[in-house]
C-alpha positions as a Markdown table, in Angstrom:
| # | Residue | x | y | z |
|---|---|---|---|---|
| 1 | Unk | 144.3 | 38.4 | -13.9 |
| 2 | Unk | 144.4 | 39.9 | -17.4 |
| 3 | Unk | 147.9 | 38.4 | -18.0 |
| 4 | Unk | 146.6 | 35.0 | -17.1 |
| 5 | Unk | 143.6 | 35.4 | -19.5 |
| 6 | Unk | 145.9 | 36.5 | -22.3 |
| 7 | Unk | 148.1 | 33.4 | -21.8 |
| 8 | Unk | 145.0 | 31.2 | -21.8 |
| 9 | Unk | 143.7 | 32.7 | -25.1 |
| 10 | Unk | 147.1 | 32.1 | -26.7 |
| 11 | Unk | 146.9 | 28.3 | -25.9 |
| 12 | Unk | 143.2 | 27.2 | -26.1 |
| 13 | Unk | 143.9 | 23.5 | -25.2 |
| 14 | Unk | 145.8 | 24.5 | -22.1 |
| 15 | Unk | 143.2 | 27.1 | -21.2 |
| 16 | Unk | 140.4 | 24.6 | -21.2 |
| 17 | Unk | 142.3 | 22.3 | -18.9 |
| 18 | Unk | 143.1 | 25.2 | -16.5 |
| 19 | Unk | 139.5 | 26.5 | -16.6 |
| 20 | Unk | 138.3 | 23.1 | -15.4 |
| 21 | Unk | 141.2 | 22.2 | -13.0 |
| 22 | Unk | 141.7 | 25.5 | -11.2 |
| 23 | Unk | 138.0 | 26.1 | -10.1 |
| 24 | Unk | 137.8 | 22.4 | -9.1 |
| 25 | Unk | 140.9 | 22.7 | -6.9 |
| 26 | Unk | 139.7 | 26.0 | -5.4 |
| 27 | Unk | 136.3 | 24.6 | -4.7 |
| 28 | Unk | 137.7 | 21.4 | -3.2 |
| 29 | Unk | 140.0 | 23.5 | -1.0 |
| 30 | Unk | 137.2 | 25.8 | 0.1 |
| 31 | Unk | 134.9 | 22.9 | 0.9 |
| 32 | Unk | 137.7 | 21.2 | 2.9 |
| 33 | Unk | 138.2 | 24.5 | 4.8 |
| 34 | Unk | 134.5 | 24.8 | 5.6 |
| 35 | Unk | 134.4 | 21.2 | 6.8 |
| 36 | Unk | 137.5 | 21.8 | 9.0 |
| 37 | Unk | 135.8 | 24.9 | 10.5 |
| 38 | Unk | 132.6 | 22.9 | 11.2 |
| 39 | Unk | 134.6 | 20.2 | 12.9 |
| 40 | Unk | 137.0 | 22.4 | 14.8 |
């Protein structure tokens, strides 16, 4: 995790994109997983 944080600090514009996209993708995947469990 520290390596990823260091890379993000080195490129601020890329870091802002990742800090928005990554949690959104993880959240969407988690919600889809919960929905699948509820329906299964």
